[in-house]
C-alpha positions in Angstrom: 7.3 -4.3 7.0 10.3 -2.1 8.3 12.3 -4.4 6.3 10.9 -3.9 3.3 12.0 -0.6 3.0 15.3 -0.6 4.8 16.7 -3.6 3.5 16.8 -2.4 -0.2 19.3 -1.0 -2.5 19.4 0.3 -5.8 17.8 -1.7 -9.0 19.3 -2.7 -11.8 17.6 -2.4 -15.0 18.8 -5.9 -16.3 17.3 -7.9 -19.0 14.6 -10.4 -18.2 14.1 -12.7 -20.9 10.4 -14.3 -21.0 8.1 -16.3 -22.7 4.9 -15.5 -21.7 1.4 -16.8 -22.1 -2.3 -17.7 -20.8 -2.7 -19.7 -18.0 -6.4 -21.5 -17.8 -7.3 -18.8 -15.4 -7.6 -16.3 -18.0 -8.3 -18.6 -21.2 -11.1 -16.8 -23.6 -13.7 -18.9 -25.6 -14.2 -16.9 -28.7 -18.0 -16.6 -30.4 -16.8 -18.4 -33.2 -16.4 -22.3 -32.8 -12.7 -24.0 -33.9 -12.7 -27.5 -35.7 -13.1 -30.7 -33.9 -10.0 -31.1 -32.5 -8.7 -27.9 -32.1 -10.3 -26.7 -29.0 -7.7 -28.4 -27.0 -4.7 -27.8 -29.3 -1.9 -26.1 -27.4 -0.2 -23.0 -29.0 2.8 -21.4 -27.2 4.2 -17.4 -27.2 7.6 -16.0 -26.2 8.6 -12.7 -25.1 11.3 -10.6 -23.7 11.0 -8.2 -20.8 13.6 -5.8 -20.2 14.1 -3.1 -16.9 15.2 0.2 -18.8 19.0 1.3 -17.8 18.8 5.0 -17.6 21.4 7.3 -18.1 21.5 9.7 -14.9 20.6 10.9 -11.7 17.9 13.2 -12.0 18.4 17.0 -11.0 16.8 17.7 -14.9 14.9 15.6 -16.9 16.1 14.3 -20.5 14.0 14.2 -23.4 14.4 10.5 -23.2 12.8 10.3 -19.9 15.9 10.0 -17.7 17.9 12.3 -15.8 21.4 14.1 -15.9 22.4 12.2 -12.6 22.9 8.5 -13.5 21.1 5.1 -12.8 21.6 2.8 -10.4 21.5 -1.1 -10.0 19.0 -2.7 -7.8 19.0 -5.7 -5.4 17.6 -9.1 -6.3 14.4 -8.6 -3.8 13.9 -5.0 -5.9 14.6 -7.0 -9.6 12.7 -10.3 -8.8 9.9 -11.5 -11.1 7.4 -14.0 -9.6 4.8 -13.6 -12.2 4.1 -11.3 -15.4 0.2 -10.9 -16.7 0.7 -10.1 -21.0 -2.0 -8.0 -22.3 -2.1 -7.8 -26.2 -3.9 -4.6 -27.6 -5.1 -3.3 -30.9 -2.0 -1.1 -32.2 -4.5 1.5 -33.3 -6.2 2.2 -30.0 -5.0 -0.2 -27.4 -8.3 -1.8 -26.9 -8.0 -5.0 -25.8 -7.7 -8.4 -27.5 -6.3 -11.0 -24.9 -4.4 -11.5 -22.3 -2.1 -14.7 -20.3 -0.5 -14.5 -17.0 2.9 -16.7 -16.6 2.5 -18.5 -13.6 5.7 -18.3 -10.9 6.3 -22.4 -11.8 6.8 -21.6 -15.2 9.8 -18.5 -14.4 13.4 -20.1 -14.7 15.8 -17.8 -13.7 19.2 -18.1 -15.8 21.8 -16.6 -13.7 23.9 -16.4 -16.8 22.4 -13.0 -17.6 20.2 -12.2 -14.8 17.4 -13.2 -17.1 14.1 -15.2 -16.7 12.8 -17.9 -19.3 9.3 -19.4 -19.3 7.2 -21.3 -21.7 3.6 -21.5 -21.2 1.0 -23.3 -23.1 -2.3 -21.4 -24.0 -5.7 -22.4 -25.9 -5.9 -21.5 -29.9 -9.6 -20.5 -28.9 -8.5 -17.6 -27.0 -7.6 -15.8 -29.9 -10.3 -17.1 -32.3 -12.9 -14.3 -31.6 -10.4 -11.7 -32.2 -9.3 -13.3 -35.8 -12.7 -13.4 -36.6 -14.4 -10.5 -35.5 -12.1 -7.9 -36.9 -12.6 -8.7 -40.3 -16.4 -10.0 -40.4 -15.6 -12.9 -42.2 -14.9 -16.6 -40.8 -11.5 -18.0 -42.1 -9.5 -16.2 -39.9 -7.6 -13.5 -41.7 -6.1 -10.3 -40.2 -5.5 -7.3 -42.5 -1.7 -6.4 -42.0 -3.2 -3.0 -39.5 -5.0 -6.0 -37.5 -1.8 -7.9 -37.2 -0.4 -4.8 -35.5 -0.7 -5.1 -31.4 0.9 -3.4 -28.5 2.3 -6.0 -26.2 2.0 -5.1 -22.6 3.9 -6.8 -19.3 3.0 -6.0 -15.6 5.2 -8.0 -13.5 3.9 -9.0 -10.3 0.4 -7.8 -11.3 -1.8 -6.5 -8.3 -4.7 -8.6 -7.6 -7.4 -6.1 -8.5 -5.9 -5.7 -12.0 -5.5 -9.2 -12.9 -9.3 -9.6 -11.7 -9.7 -6.8 -14.0 -8.0 -8.4 -17.0 -9.6 -11.8 -16.6 -13.1 -10.5 -17.2 -12.3 -7.5 -19.5 -14.4 -8.3 -23.2 -12.7 -8.0 -26.4 -12.8 -4.2 -27.3 -12.4 -2.9 -24.0 -10.4 0.4 -23.8 -10.7 1.1 -19.8 -8.2 -1.4 -19.1 -5.0 0.6 -19.3 -7.1 3.4 -17.2 -7.0 1.1 -14.4 -5.5 2.7 -10.9 -4.5 0.9 -7.7 -5.0 2.6 -4.2 -2.1 2.2 -1.8 -3.7 2.6 2.2 -0.8 2.8 4.1 -0.9 3.9 8.2 0.7 4.5 11.3 -0.5 4.7 14.7 -0.2 7.6 16.1 3.4 8.9 17.2 4.8 5.6 16.6 8.5 5.9 15.0 10.4 3.7 12.4 7.6 1.6 11.3 5.1 1.6 8.2 2.1 -0.3 10.4 -0.6 -1.4 7.9 0.0 -1.1 4.5 -2.9 -2.6 2.1 -2.0 -3.4 -1.6 1.4 -2.9 -1.1 3.5 -2.5 -4.7 7.1 -2.5 -3.6 6.5 -6.0 -1.3 9.8 -7.7 -1.3 10.7 -10.0 -4.3 7.3 -8.6 -6.0 7.8 -5.1 -7.3 4.9 -4.3 -9.8 6.7 -3.1 -12.6 5.0 -2.2 -16.2 5.6 -0.8 -19.4 7.8 2.4 -19.5 7.4 2.3 -23.3 4.7 1.1 -26.0 6.3 -2.2 -27.7 4.2 -2.7 -31.1 4.5 -6.3 -32.6 2.4 -8.0 -35.5 0.5 -11.4 -35.1 0.3 -14.2 -37.5 -1.8 -13.2 -40.8 -4.5 -16.2 -39.9 -5.4 -18.3 -37.1 -4.2 -21.5 -38.6 -0.6 -19.7 -38.9 -0.7 -20.4 -34.8 -0.4 -24.0 -36.1 3.4 -23.5 -36.3 3.7 -22.5 -32.7 2.6 -25.7 -30.9 5.4 -26.7 -29.0 7.6 -24.8 -26.5 10.8 -25.0 -29.0 8.7 -23.2 -31.8 6.8 -20.7 -29.4 5.8 -17.5 -31.5 8.4 -14.6 -30.4 7.2 -11.5 -29.7 10.9 -10.0 -29.2 12.4 -12.0 -32.1 12.6 -13.2 -35.7 9.8 -15.8 -36.5 10.6 -18.0 -39.9 13.7 -15.9 -40.7 14.2 -16.3 -44.2 10.8 -17.0 -45.3 10.0 -13.9 -47.3 6.4 -14.8 -47.6 5.8 -15.6 -43.7 8.7 -13.8 -41.9 7.9 -11.5 -38.7 10.5 -10.0 -37.1 9.3 -8.7 -33.8 12.7 -8.0 -32.8 13.2 -6.2 -29.3 12.2 -6.2 -25.8 9.1 -5.3 -23.7 10.7 -2.1 -21.7 9.1 -2.3 -18.0 9.5 -0.2 -14.9 8.9 -0.5 -11.3 5.7 1.6 -10.3 7.1 3.0 -7.1 10.0 5.0 -6.5 12.6 5.3 -3.9 13.9 7.7 -1.2 17.6 7.4 -0.3 19.4 9.6 2.6 22.7 10.6 3.8 24.3 12.6 6.2 25.3 15.9 4.4 26.1 18.1 7.4 29.3 19.6 8.2 30.0 17.1 10.8 29.2 14.2 9.1 32.9 12.7 8.7 34.0 14.4 12.6 33.9 11.5 14.5 33.9 14.1 17.6 31.2 16.0 16.1 27.5 15.2 16.3 25.7 14.1 13.0 23.0 15.8 11.3 24.3 19.2 12.9 24.1 22.1 11.4 26.3 25.8 12.5 22.8 28.4 12.1 23.6 31.1 14.1 27.1 33.0 14.9 28.9 35.6 16.8 32.0 37.3 17.2 34.0 36.0 19.9 37.5 36.8 20.7 37.8 38.2 17.8 36.8 35.4 15.6 33.2 34.0 13.7 32.1 31.6 16.2 28.8 29.6 16.0 26.6 29.9 19.1 23.7 28.1 17.9 23.5 24.7 16.0 20.4 22.7 14.6 20.7 18.7 14.6 18.0 17.3 12.6 16.5 14.2 14.6 13.4 12.8 12.5 12.4 13.1 8.6 8.8 12.4 7.8 7.2 11.6 4.5 4.1 13.5 3.8 1.4 13.8 1.0 2.2 10.3 -0.3 -0.7 9.7 -3.0 -3.0 7.0 -2.4 -4.2 6.6 -6.1 -1.9 5.6 -9.1 -2.0 4.3 -12.8 -1.1 0.8 -13.3 0.3 2.0 -17.0 2.0 5.5 -17.2 1.2 8.4 -19.9 2.7 11.6 -20.4 0.4 15.1 -21.8 1.1 18.4 -22.3 -0.8 19.6 -19.5 -0.7 16.3 -17.1 -4.6 16.0 -18.1 -5.9 12.9 -19.3 -7.2 14.0 -22.6 -4.8 13.8 -25.4 -2.4 12.1 -23.3 -0.2 9.4 -24.4 0.3 5.8 -22.8 3.6 4.8 -21.9 4.5 8.1 -23.1 8.2 9.6 -22.3 8.6 12.2 -20.3 10.2 15.7 -21.4 11.5 18.5 -20.0 8.5 20.3 -21.1 5.3 17.8 -20.8 3.4 16.4 -17.8 3.0 12.9 -16.3 -0.6 12.7 -16.2 -2.0 11.2 -12.5 -5.3 9.8 -11.5 -6.0 12.9 -9.8 -5.3 15.9 -12.2 -8.8 17.0 -12.5 -8.8 17.0 -8.6 -5.7 19.1 -8.0 -6.1 21.5 -11.1 -6.4 24.9 -8.7 -4.3 27.5 -7.3 -6.3 27.7 -4.3 -7.7 25.1 -2.1 -11.5 24.4 -2.7 -13.4 24.4 1.2 -14.3 20.9 0.6 -10.8 19.3 -0.7 -10.0 16.7 1.9 -6.8 15.8 2.2 -6.9 12.4 3.3 -9.0 11.6 0.7 -5.9 11.9 -1.6 -2.8 11.0 0.5 -1.3 9.2 3.1 0.5 11.1 5.8 -1.3 14.6 4.5 0.8 17.3 5.6 -1.9 19.7 6.4 -5.3 18.6 8.7 -8.4 18.6 6.3 -11.2 20.0 8.1 -11.7 23.7 6.8 -11.3 25.5 9.9 -7.8 23.6 10.6 -7.0 23.4 6.7 -3.5 25.5 7.7 -2.7 23.6 11.0 -0.2 20.5 10.5 -1.1 17.0 10.3 1.2 16.2 12.9 -0.2 13.6 14.5 -0.7 11.3 11.3 2.8 12.0 10.1 5.2 9.2 9.8 8.4 9.5 12.1 11.5 8.0 10.9 14.7 9.0 13.7 17.4 9.5 11.6 19.7 7.5 13.5 17.5 4.7 12.2 17.5 5.7 8.9 21.2 6.0 8.4 21.6 2.6 10.1 20.2 1.2 7.1 21.1 -0.8 4.0 23.9 1.0 1.7 22.6 2.1 -1.9 24.3 0.2 -4.9 25.7 3.4 -6.3 29.1 4.7 -4.4 27.8 3.2 -0.9 27.4 6.8 0.3 23.7 6.5 1.0 21.3 4.7 3.1 17.8 3.4 1.7 15.0 4.9 3.3 11.7 3.9 2.2 9.5 3.5 -1.0 6.6 5.5 -2.2 3.8 5.9 -5.0 4.0 8.7 -7.7 2.6 11.4 -6.8 2.5 13.8 -10.4 0.8 17.1 -10.2 -1.0 19.0 -13.9 -0.4 22.0 -15.3 -0.2 25.0 -15.0 3.2 25.2 -12.9 1.3 26.9 -10.1 -0.3 24.1 -9.1 2.8 22.8 -7.3 1.8 23.6 -3.9 2.6 22.7 -0.7 -0.7 20.7 -0.2 -0.5 18.5 -3.2 3.5 17.8 -3.4 5.3 14.7 -1.6 7.0 16.9 1.0 9.6 15.7 3.6 9.5 17.3 6.6 13.1 17.3 8.7 12.5 18.0 12.7 15.2 19.8 14.0 16.2 20.4 17.8 18.4 23.7 18.6 21.5 23.5 20.8 24.5 25.5 21.9 27.9 24.2 21.2 29.5 22.2 24.0 32.7 24.3 23.3 30.2 27.4 24.8 29.1 25.6 27.8 31.0 27.4 30.4 31.4 31.0 29.1 29.6 33.0 31.0 28.1 35.0 27.8 26.4 32.1 26.9 26.2 29.3 29.6 22.1 30.8 29.9 21.3 29.9 26.7 23.3 26.7 26.8 21.5 25.0 29.6 18.0 26.6 28.3 18.6 25.2 24.6 20.6 21.9 25.6 17.2 20.7 28.2 19.2 21.4 31.5 16.8 24.0 33.0 13.8 23.5 31.2 10.8 20.5 31.5 9.4 21.0 27.9 6.2 22.7 29.1 5.6 25.5 26.6 3.3 27.3 29.0 5.8 27.7 31.7 9.4 27.4 29.7 10.4 30.8 28.4 9.7 31.5 25.0 12.4 32.1 22.3 12.6 35.1 19.9 14.0 35.1 16.7 14.8 38.4 14.3 16.7 38.4 11.1 18.2 35.1 11.8 19.2 36.0 15.4 17.7 34.0 18.5 17.2 35.5 21.8 16.8 34.0 25.2 14.4 36.4 26.8 12.4 39.6 25.4 14.9 41.8 27.4 17.4 40.3 25.2 15.2 41.5 22.4 14.9 45.4 23.1 18.5 45.6 24.7 19.8 44.8 21.1 17.0 46.8 19.1 18.6 49.5 21.5 21.7 48.7 21.1 21.4 48.9 17.4 19.5 52.1 17.3 20.6 54.2 20.1 23.8 56.0 20.4 26.1 54.5 22.7 29.6 55.4 24.3 31.6 52.4 26.4 28.2 50.2 25.5 25.7 52.7 27.3 23.4 54.7 26.4 24.6 58.9 25.4 22.1 61.0 26.8 22.5 65.0 26.5 20.8 68.1 28.4 19.1 70.4 26.4 17.3 73.9 27.3 13.9 74.9 26.4 11.3 77.1 27.0 7.9 75.3 28.0 4.9 77.4 29.0 7.4 80.5 29.2 9.5 78.8 31.4 13.1 77.4 30.4 13.3 74.0 31.4 16.2 71.6 31.1 15.4 68.1 29.2 17.2 64.9 29.1 17.1 63.0 26.0 18.9 60.5 23.8 22.0 62.0 21.9 20.8 60.5 18.9 18.2 57.6 17.9 17.7 55.6 14.4 14.2 55.0 14.7 14.4 53.3 11.2 16.9 50.6 12.3 14.8 47.3 11.1 15.4 45.6 14.5 13.8 48.8 16.6 11.1 49.2 14.3 10.1 45.5 14.6 10.1 45.9 18.5 8.8 49.5 18.7 7.0 50.0 15.4 7.6 52.8 12.9 8.5 56.3 13.8 7.6 55.2 17.8 9.2 55.5 21.2 10.6 53.2 23.3 9.3 51.8 27.2 10.9 52.5 29.9 13.9 49.5 30.2 16.7 49.1 32.7 20.6 49.2 31.2 22.9 47.6 33.4 22.3 49.1 37.0 20.2 52.5 35.7 17.0 52.7 34.9 16.3 54.8 31.7 12.4 56.3 32.4 10.8 57.6 29.3 8.3 60.3 29.3 8.6 64.0 29.4 12.5 63.9 30.0 12.1 66.5 33.0 14.3 65.3 36.3 11.8 65.4 39.4 12.7 67.2 42.2 12.8 64.0 44.4 14.6 61.3 41.4 14.6 57.9 41.9 18.2 56.4 42.4 19.8 55.4 39.8 17.2 56.7 37.2 17.7 59.0 34.4 14.3 60.7 33.1 14.5 60.7 29.1 12.3 62.3 26.7 10.6 60.0 24.3 7.9 60.0 21.5 4.9 57.8 22.5 5.0 54.2 22.5 2.9 52.8 19.4 0.3 50.7 21.4 -0.1 48.1 18.6 3.9 47.2 18.5 5.1 43.6 19.6 6.8 45.3 22.5 3.8 46.8 24.2 1.5 43.7 23.1 4.4 41.6 24.8 4.0 43.8 28.4 0.4 43.6 27.9 0.6 40.0 28.3 3.6 39.4 30.6 1.0 41.9 33.1 -1.3 39.7 32.3 1.0 36.6 33.9 1.8 35.0 30.4 -1.3 33.2 30.2 -1.1 30.0 27.4 -4.9 31.2 26.2 -6.6 33.9 25.4 -6.3 37.3 24.0 -3.5 38.7 25.6 -1.4 36.0 23.9 -3.1 35.7 20.7 -2.4 39.5 19.9 1.3 39.4 21.3 1.8 36.4 18.7 0.1 38.3 15.8 1.8 41.5 16.4 5.3 39.7 17.0 5.1 37.4 13.6 3.5 40.4 11.7 6.6 42.4 12.2 9.2 39.5 11.7 9.5 37.5 14.5 9.8 33.9 14.9 8.3 32.2 18.0 9.7 28.9 19.6 8.3 27.4 22.6 9.8 24.2 24.2 7.6 20.7 24.0 9.0 17.4 24.5 9.7 14.8 22.1 9.1 11.5 23.1 12.6 10.1 21.9 14.8 13.0 22.1 13.4 14.6 25.3 13.0 18.4 26.0 13.9 20.9 24.0 13.3 23.5 21.5 12.1 21.8 18.0 11.5 23.4 14.5 10.5 22.1 10.8 12.0 22.2 7.2 10.1 21.1 4.8 11.5 19.9 1.6 9.0 19.9 -1.7 10.6 17.0 -3.4 12.1 18.0 -6.3 12.3 16.3 -10.0 13.0 18.2 -12.3 14.9 20.8 -11.8 14.5 24.1 -14.3 18.1 25.5 -12.7 16.0 28.7 -12.1 15.5 29.5 -8.5 12.3 31.4 -8.5 10.5 30.4 -11.2 8.5 26.7 -11.5 8.8 24.7 -14.3 7.1 21.5 -15.6 7.3 18.6 -13.2 9.8 20.5 -10.9 7.7 19.2 -8.2 6.9 15.5 -8.1 7.8 11.8 -6.9 7.8 9.6 -10.6 7.7 6.3 -10.4 11.3 4.0 -11.2 13.3 7.3 -9.8 15.0 7.0 -6.8 15.9 9.9 -4.8 18.8 10.6 -3.0 18.7 13.1 -0.3 21.3 15.0 2.0 20.9 17.7 3.6 24.1 19.9 3.0 23.4 23.5 4.8 20.8 25.1 7.1 21.1 28.7 6.7 18.3 29.7 8.8 16.5 28.8 12.2 13.6 26.4 10.8 9.6 27.1 11.3 8.0 27.1 14.6 6.1 24.1 15.5 3.0 26.1 16.1 2.2 27.8 12.7 0.5 31.2 15.1 4.2 31.7 16.2 5.5 31.5 12.6 5.8 34.8 10.4 5.4 33.0 7.2 4.0 29.4 8.1 3.4 27.2 4.9 0.0 26.6 4.1 -1.4 24.4 1.3 -1.4 26.9 -1.2 1.9 28.4 -0.2 4.1 27.5 -4.2 6.6 25.2 -3.9 9.3 27.4 -5.5 9.7 30.2 -3.1 12.8 32.7 -2.5 13.2 31.4 1.2 16.2 29.3 1.4 16.1 26.9 4.4 18.0 23.7 3.7 20.4 22.3 1.4 19.1 19.0 0.0 21.1 16.8 -3.3 18.5 15.0 -4.6 19.9 12.1 -7.0 17.6 10.2 -8.9 19.1 6.8 -10.6 17.8 1.9 -13.0 16.4 2.8 -11.1 16.5 6.4 -13.1 18.5 8.3 -10.0 18.0 12.1 -8.8 20.5 13.8 -6.3 18.8 16.5 -4.4 21.4 18.5 -1.9 18.9 20.7 0.0 19.7 24.0 1.5 17.3 25.5 3.9 
C-alpha cells in the first residue's frame, strides 16, 4: 500500500469521453410489459465525462469552487477509469430513475485526446417503468418536465454503493445520500507504512470519482423514440446533439459531465533555510540565538524528523453537497463551494459543538485520532495510534507534476466542519503533526560556553530516560540546560550588576534600639518578567551561588562567625508556591519520577510560562529531546490572522495540499502535555495568535492549495 501513496503525482483533469449504459446486472424490468419481441430489443446511450480543470492552488476559495493557487496534472494511475456507474435521476428532486454500469471491457482509451470511448447496450425495458409511471398512462409519453433528468457518473464506484444502486427502486431519494467508510490502521510504532486499508478510494488506477456539478439533460419524449437508438452508431447522446436539424425531434444535450476525485492529496517539500545547502542538515531550522563575538548566532536548532496525518475522517459522501451552514438541510447536491458557504459532511450534526461532549469518541469518526477518546484522557495525545513517516522517506518519494518541487506524500479522505466557525477545533480538524528534535550546531561543539549544551541536546551524554536525564526549561523562547541556569538568568536580568557580579550595599539601620549594619542588593527589578516567572510577583530570592560566592538571603546581617565566601543579603520572603520553591521541594525529595512534588513542580512551572522538555528514545532517531508542532490543515484562507472564516480549516476532495515548513520561530510543544503551559486540547480553536511554524500549502486539477507553514 505504501507504493500507492508515494508513487503518485498530481492529476490532470482531462476529458474522458464515454458511452455509458447498463449491463445485465443493472437491468430493471418495469411493471408494464412491452409488446412481443421488444423485451430483448437493445438500445444504446452515450455520455461524455470530463474531469474539471481548476484554475489555481487553494489559498483562498474562488466562487467557482477553485482556488487562487492553481491546478496540477495527474498521473495515469490517478486518472484511470476502469468502470463507470451512470445514474439518471429526475431533475426536479433527484429521485432515482435508472442506472447502468459500464464494464471494463467496454472502456477503450483514446490516446489522441486522453479520453475513453465506450458503447454499451441496455434493454429498453429498463426505462418502461419510468416512462409509464410518471404520466399515469400506458403510452409512454413524458411531459417536458419529466424529460429533464440529472445525469451522475461515478467512476470506479465502491462496491457498497454499486450494490445499493442495483437494488434502488424507482423514486428512491436516499441513493444520493449514501456514504462510504474508509478504515485505515497502522500497527503501533510503525513507520512509513499504511498497514490495513479497507475500502480504499485511491487504489492505483481505481481512484473513485463522482460529479462535481449537476448535469441536466433531456430524454426522448416517448418510449418508442428509443427505437432510433438500437445500434452503437445511433446511441442516444447524453453529451451531444441528437437528431440535429430535426425541429421536432432534435434534443441538444451538449456538455460533459464533470467529475472529480473523492480523495484529496498531500505533498511535501523541505522548506528550511538549509534545504539548498549541501553542507547543512535538511528540515533544520534556527530557533534560539545568542550574541557570540558580537554577532547574532544560532545556538539551538530544531530538526523535523517525522510527520503524521491525524484526524483523517472515516466517513464521507460519495456525492458532494454544499449549504449555507454545513448542515444537510437546505443543501445543494453537487453545488459549488464559495468563499462563504460550507461543504456538508456526514458528521455535520455530530461535529456541531464548541465543547467536546463527555461521550464523544474520536476513534468513532477518525483514523489516527489526535487525542485519546476516554473522557479522562481526552487531553492526552494519541501518539501510539499516529501513523508516523520519516521526512527522509517522504522526501525520497515521487515528484509532483507542478514544478517538480514537492514530493507526493499520501492521500486522505474529505473532512469538513460545519458552521459556526467556532466549530473548527483541534479535536475535529485534520491535523498534520511534525516531530522535531533539538540540536546545537556543529560549529559550537568545541565552544566552552556551549559544549555541555551540545553534548546534552545532541545525545552524547544522555540515555533517553526521561526520569534520569536532565530536564530542559524554556521560557520566552530561551532554553536552559539546568534550573540553576534559569535562576542565574533571572538574577542577571533583575539584579544590578557590576562586572557581572551582583552589587551589594551596606546600610545602617536601627533595630530594637540598636544600630545595625545590613547588606542588601543595590537594586532588584522584581517586575522583570523572568524574575516573576521564577520567584513570583514581589517575592524574594532564595540563597544562590554566583561563581565562588554564596549569597545567603535572610535578614542581611553578617554573623559574628561568617561562612567562607558567603555574603549575607536581606531579601523578602520567597513565595512558597513559586516555580523556584516547588523545584527545590522536588529536588530535595530526590527528583522523583512520579508523585505530588513532581506534579506541584510541573503545575508551578507551566502556570508561569515554562515549558519542560524531557528526553526520550525514538526508535529511528535515537535518544534526544523531542517536541511537536501541530499544523491544522488550512483550506480557505480568509487572510485575517486571528479570525476564523468559513471552511478555513478543512480537507476537501480533489484538492492537493502542498505543504512546506518555511520557518520555525519557537520551540515546539513538549511531548508530555503536563509539561506544556498551553497544550492544545480538543476544544482549542484552529485559529490562534501563536506562531510556531510556517507551512505553505498549495492546492491543485487536482485543485492545488499551497500552504507555507510557520511555527
